[in-house]
C-alpha positions as CSV (number, residue, x, y, z in Angstrom):
1,M,-0.7,-18.6,4.6
2,S,-4.7,-17.3,4.8
3,I,-4.9,-14.8,1.6
4,H,-8.2,-12.9,0.5
5,P,-8.5,-14.5,-2.7
6,E,-8.9,-11.2,-4.6
7,A,-5.5,-10.5,-3.0
8,S,-4.4,-13.5,-4.0
9,T,-5.0,-13.7,-7.7
10,G,-5.3,-9.7,-8.4
11,F,-1.6,-8.4,-7.2
12,A,0.0,-12.2,-8.7
13,R,-1.4,-10.9,-11.9
14,G,-0.7,-7.3,-11.7
15,A,2.5,-7.2,-9.7
16,A,4.5,-6.1,-12.6
17,A,1.7,-3.0,-13.6
18,Y,2.1,-2.7,-9.8
19,E,5.4,-1.6,-9.6
20,R,5.8,0.3,-13.0
21,G,2.4,2.2,-12.4
22,R,2.2,2.7,-8.3
23,P,3.6,6.0,-7.0
24,N,5.4,6.5,-4.4
25,Y,5.1,8.5,-1.0
26,P,6.0,12.1,-0.1
27,P,9.2,12.2,1.0
28,A,7.6,14.5,3.9
29,A,4.5,11.6,4.8
30,V,7.2,9.1,5.3
31,E,9.7,11.4,7.5
32,W,6.6,12.4,9.7
33,L,6.0,8.1,9.7
34,A,9.7,8.3,10.6
35,S,9.6,10.5,13.6
36,R,6.6,9.1,15.0
37,L,7.7,5.4,14.7
38,G,11.0,6.5,16.1
39,L,13.1,5.1,13.0
40,G,16.8,4.6,13.3
41,P,20.0,2.5,13.6
42,G,19.5,-0.2,16.0
43,K,15.4,-0.3,15.4
44,L,13.6,-2.9,13.4
45,V,10.7,-2.3,11.4
46,V,8.5,-4.5,9.7
47,D,6.7,-4.2,6.7
48,L,3.1,-5.1,6.5
49,G,1.9,-6.5,3.1
50,A,5.0,-4.8,1.6
51,G,3.9,-5.7,-2.0
52,T,6.9,-4.2,-4.3
53,G,8.1,-2.5,-1.6
54,K,6.8,1.0,-2.6
55,L,7.1,1.9,1.0
56,T,9.9,-0.6,1.9
57,R,12.2,0.7,-0.2
58,Q,11.1,4.4,1.7
59,L,11.8,3.3,5.1
60,V,15.2,1.7,4.1
61,P,17.6,5.6,4.2
62,Y,16.2,5.9,8.1
63,G,18.9,3.0,9.1
64,A,16.7,0.9,10.8
65,R,16.8,-2.6,10.3
66,V,13.5,-3.7,7.8
67,I,12.1,-6.8,6.5
68,A,9.2,-7.0,4.5
69,L,5.9,-9.3,4.8
70,E,4.9,-10.4,1.5
71,P,2.5,-13.5,0.7
72,V,2.4,-13.3,-2.9
73,A,5.3,-14.6,-4.4
74,E,5.1,-12.4,-7.2
75,M,5.1,-9.0,-5.4
76,A,7.8,-10.7,-3.7
77,A,9.3,-11.1,-6.3
78,E,8.9,-7.7,-8.2
79,L,10.1,-6.5,-4.1
80,E,13.1,-8.5,-4.5
81,R,14.3,-6.9,-7.6
82,A,13.6,-3.1,-6.6
83,V,15.1,-3.0,-2.9
84,A,18.5,-4.1,-2.4
85,G,19.6,-6.1,1.1
86,V,16.0,-5.9,2.9
87,E,14.9,-9.9,4.0
88,V,11.9,-10.7,2.7
89,L,9.6,-13.4,4.2
90,A,6.5,-15.2,2.6
91,A,4.2,-14.4,5.6
92,T,1.2,-12.6,6.8
93,A,0.4,-10.1,9.5
94,A,-2.0,-12.8,11.1
95,S,0.7,-15.1,11.0
96,T,4.5,-13.5,11.2
97,S,6.4,-15.8,12.4
98,L,8.5,-13.3,14.2
99,A,9.6,-13.9,18.2
100,S,7.1,-11.9,20.6
101,G,8.4,-8.5,21.5
102,S,11.5,-8.5,18.9
103,V,10.1,-5.4,16.7
104,D,10.2,-2.0,17.6
105,A,7.8,-0.5,14.8
106,A,5.5,-2.0,12.2
107,T,4.3,-0.3,9.2
108,A,1.7,-1.1,6.1
109,G,1.6,1.5,2.9
110,Q,-1.7,0.8,0.7
111,S,-2.4,-2.5,2.5
112,F,-4.2,-2.5,6.5
113,H,-7.6,-3.0,4.8
114,W,-6.7,-6.5,3.5
115,F,-5.7,-7.5,7.4
116,A,-7.1,-5.3,9.8
117,D,-9.0,-7.8,11.4
118,Q,-8.5,-9.0,14.6
119,K,-6.5,-11.9,14.5
120,S,-3.8,-10.0,13.0
121,L,-4.1,-7.2,15.4
122,R,-3.2,-9.3,18.3
123,E,-0.1,-10.9,16.0
124,I,1.4,-7.2,15.2
125,H,1.1,-6.6,18.6
126,R,2.7,-9.2,20.1
127,I,5.9,-9.0,17.8
128,L,5.8,-5.4,19.4
129,R,8.0,-4.5,22.1
130,P,6.3,-2.5,25.0
131,G,5.3,0.6,23.6
132,G,6.0,0.2,20.0
133,R,4.3,1.6,16.9
134,L,2.5,1.2,14.2
135,G,2.3,3.0,11.0
136,L,0.1,3.0,8.1
137,V,-0.2,5.3,5.1
138,W,-2.2,5.3,2.0
139,N,-1.9,7.3,-1.3
140,R,-5.6,8.2,-1.7
141,R,-6.6,9.3,-5.3
142,D,-7.8,12.7,-5.3
143,L,-11.2,12.8,-7.0
144,H,-11.7,16.5,-7.1
145,S,-9.5,15.1,-10.3
146,Q,-11.3,15.0,-13.4
147,L,-9.4,12.8,-14.7
148,W,-9.8,10.2,-11.8
149,W,-13.7,10.7,-11.7
150,A,-13.6,9.5,-15.1
151,V,-11.2,6.4,-14.1
152,A,-13.8,6.0,-11.5
153,E,-16.9,5.5,-13.6
154,L,-15.2,3.3,-15.3
155,I,-13.9,0.9,-12.6
156,D,-16.3,1.2,-9.8
157,P,-19.0,-1.1,-11.9
158,L,-15.9,-4.0,-11.5
159,R,-15.5,-4.0,-7.7
160,K,-16.9,-6.6,-5.8
161,G,-17.2,-5.4,-2.2
162,S,-13.0,-6.2,-1.0
163,P,-11.7,-4.4,1.6
164,D,-11.5,-0.8,1.1
165,H,-9.7,1.8,3.0
166,S,-12.1,4.1,2.5
167,S,-14.5,2.2,4.1
168,G,-13.2,3.3,7.6
169,D,-13.4,-0.7,9.1
170,W,-9.7,-0.6,9.6
171,R,-10.5,2.0,12.1
172,Q,-13.3,0.4,14.1
173,Q,-11.0,-2.9,14.7
174,L,-8.2,-0.9,15.8
175,R,-10.4,0.6,18.4
176,A,-12.2,-3.1,18.8
177,S,-8.9,-4.9,19.6
178,R,-7.6,-2.3,22.7
179,L,-4.5,-3.4,21.7
180,F,-3.1,0.2,20.4
181,G,-3.7,4.3,21.5
182,P,-5.1,6.9,19.6
183,L,-4.4,7.7,16.1
184,E,-2.5,10.7,15.3
185,S,-2.4,11.4,11.5
186,R,-1.5,14.0,8.6
187,A,-2.2,14.5,5.4
188,F,-0.1,15.1,2.6
189,A,-0.7,16.6,-1.0
190,H,1.0,14.4,-3.6
191,Q,1.4,14.4,-7.3
192,Q,2.5,11.6,-9.7
193,E,4.1,12.3,-13.3
194,A,2.6,9.7,-15.5
195,S,3.1,8.6,-18.6
196,P,0.2,7.2,-20.6
197,D,0.9,3.6,-20.2
198,Q,1.8,4.3,-16.1
199,L,-1.6,5.7,-16.3
200,V,-2.9,2.5,-17.6
201,D,-0.3,0.3,-15.3
202,R,-1.7,1.9,-12.3
203,V,-5.6,1.0,-12.6
204,L,-4.6,-2.1,-14.3
205,S,-2.5,-3.2,-10.7
206,L,-5.7,-2.2,-8.7
207,S,-6.8,-5.6,-7.3
208,F,-10.1,-6.1,-8.0
209,V,-9.1,-4.6,-12.0
210,A,-6.6,-7.3,-12.3
211,S,-8.5,-10.4,-11.3
212,S,-11.4,-9.7,-13.9
213,A,-11.3,-11.2,-17.5
214,Q,-8.7,-10.6,-19.9
215,P,-11.6,-8.9,-22.0
216,V,-12.1,-6.3,-19.5
217,Q,-8.7,-5.4,-19.3
218,T,-8.0,-4.8,-22.6
219,R,-11.5,-3.1,-23.2
220,L,-10.4,-0.6,-20.3
221,R,-6.9,-0.4,-20.9
222,E,-7.9,1.4,-24.5
223,Q,-10.5,3.9,-22.8
224,L,-7.5,4.4,-20.1
225,L,-5.4,5.2,-23.3
226,E,-8.2,7.3,-24.5
227,L,-8.5,9.5,-21.2
228,A,-4.5,10.0,-21.2
229,A,-4.8,11.6,-25.2
230,E,-7.5,14.3,-24.0
231,C,-5.4,15.0,-20.6
232,Q,-2.0,15.8,-23.1
233,S,-2.0,19.2,-24.9
234,R,1.2,17.3,-26.6
235,P,2.0,13.6,-27.2
236,G,4.5,12.6,-24.7
237,E,3.3,15.7,-22.4
238,P,3.2,13.6,-18.5
239,I,0.1,13.6,-17.0
240,A,-1.2,15.0,-13.8
241,L,-2.1,12.3,-11.0
242,P,-3.0,14.2,-7.7
243,Y,-3.3,12.1,-4.5
244,R,-3.6,12.6,-0.6
245,S,-1.6,11.3,1.0
246,E,-2.6,10.2,4.8
247,V,-0.2,8.7,7.7
248,F,-1.4,7.5,10.4
249,A,0.5,6.4,14.1
250,C,-0.4,4.8,17.0
251,R,1.4,3.0,20.0
252,A,0.9,-0.7,21.1
253,C,-0.9,-0.1,24.7
């Protein structure tokens, strides 16, 4: 399997932090996605780059059979602990090992920008039934928040130019493939009530942060805890972490 080196290293190191610190998706956003994908009993949905199963677990109640694809072993282990009864395959979006035309829908939560290339898009199109659907969702940090602005100032120097959902490259790849129809989209306000330790885990679960040297992470942890304390009027009070959850769906041509 070919995995982006930063994803392989960062998500392996940060798998436990990812599970502890990453938020779920707004129920209304998942409901919209499930409706557009036609999820229900008798359907098969494949969650690509499933990570620790943050989206996977929210798809299960809709009654479709769910298969999670996750190539990073540490992330897959967290998924298997967190989500009971879901088949987990060590596979990538570019090489799923699934039969042609066998899948009703494919999803990607917080991951599509890592594999939005022509090889992966051809593979996703291959496994979808005629007219099958692709659904994408991202929780984006709301930079209207002073806390998130402060966090960005701390972590932006650590970025190494890895794929990022905000660049829009994934949209260009979808259009260039000519394999999928126009995107439908919705956005939902979302908020995570986090402890200081969850804020730390949320930030340290970022691939480019988790792949940084240990002294860098140690210093960042201290800075994040200081920020968290500034946001609390009293110890033990949860910290509001606002997000904009963006959801997209399109049909295979």
